[in-house]
N, C-alpha and C positions, 0 to 999 in steps of 0.2 A: 504494500500500500504506500509506495513512495510517491505516487502521483497525487497531486492535490487539485483535483478537478471533479466536475460532475455534481451529482446530487447525493447527499448523505443525510439520513434522518436517524438520529440516535434513539435508542430505547430509553425509557425513564431511568433515571439515576446513572446513566452512562455518560462519559465525557465525549465531547465533540472532537477531542484530540486523540481518541482511542485509535489504535492501529489494528484492533481485533474486529474483523467483520461481523462477528457474532454479537457485537455491541450495537449494531445498526439494524433497524427495521427495514430500511431501504438503503441500498448502496449501488451506485451506478455500475460498478464493476460486475455486478450480478447480471446486468442487462447488455453486456457488450455484444452478444451475438443475436440480439433481438432488434428488429427494425433498424438495421444498419443503413446509413445513408452513404451511397456510393458517389453521387455527384449532385450538383444543383446549379441553379443559375437565376439570374434576375434580369429584368428589362422593362421596357414599356412598349405599348402598341397604341397607335392612334386609331381610334374607332369612330372618328368624326364622320366618315362616309357610311356608317352603319345604317343610317336612316334609309338608304336606298340599296344596300348590298348585304350579302353574307360575307363575313371576313373570317380568315383562319390564321392561326398562329401555330407554326410547327417548331417544336423543340426536339432536337435530336438527342438520343441517349446512346444508340448504337450497341446495345448490350448483346443483341442476338437472341434475346428472350424477353418476355413481358415482365417488367419489374413492377412493384407497387410504386405509387407516386403520390405526391401531394402538390397541389397547385393553389397558391394563395394570391390574392390580389386586392387592389382597391382602386377606385376611380378618383381622379382629380377633376376639377372643373365643376360642372353642374351637379354631380352626384355627391352623395354622402361619402365621406372618406373612411367608412367602416371597412374593416378587413373582412374578406369573405374567403371561404375554403371551398374549392370546386374539385370534387373527385367523382361526381356523377352529374348527369344533366341537372341544371339549376336555373333558377330565375333570379336575377339581381333586381332588388327593389331600390328605387331612388329614395332620397331623403323625404320626399312628399308622400311616400307609400305606394307609388305607382310602379308596375313592372317596367323595367327599362331595357334590359338585355337578357336574352336567353343564351346560356352557355352549355355547350356539349363537348366534353373531353373524351377522346378515344386514344388508347395507347396500343401500340403493337411492338414488335421485336426491335424496332429501330427508332421510332418517333412517338412523341406525344403530340397529337393534333387537337387543338382547341378551336371549336367553331363558335362564332358569335353571330346571333340573329337579332335583328332589331325588334323591339316591342313597340306597341302603339305610342308610348309616351317617351321615346328615346330623346333626351335633350342633346344639345350641342356640347362641345368641349369634352368629349369622352376620351381621356387619356387613361389607359389601364396600366398600372404599375404592378408587375407580377413577380413572384418567386416560385420556382419549381424545384422539387426534390425527388430524386429517384433512389429507390432502395437497391441494395446489393443483391437481395434475394428475389427469386423468381416467384411470380404469382402462380398459384395452382388452383 
């Protein structure tokens, strides 16, 4: 336990400086082989033309198998800046409570393709800031 990183939760009456893993109810080292992140990325996509078109964002991972993934984002401009998590088809609601963008992620052995469809109330100034993460392990 020479590494000083991660999350550690000690049991009652145990010291946070303990080097004995039995003194912890949660210790990050116990989870090193669970949900490992292999790669990730971030960027922006301008969805201002979404009022008239379908737009796609392709993020390559190139693993040769289908990994688990997480896709997070938020809109700047006319949308609320709330962070959203897209791992299945979703509807993004704007700050006024209206549906604004429909999002459909599809992953295969080489790419994550996220398709954006406009909704009835899609406002202008749609800049999506996103983060994507790909796991090391194959989905089964």
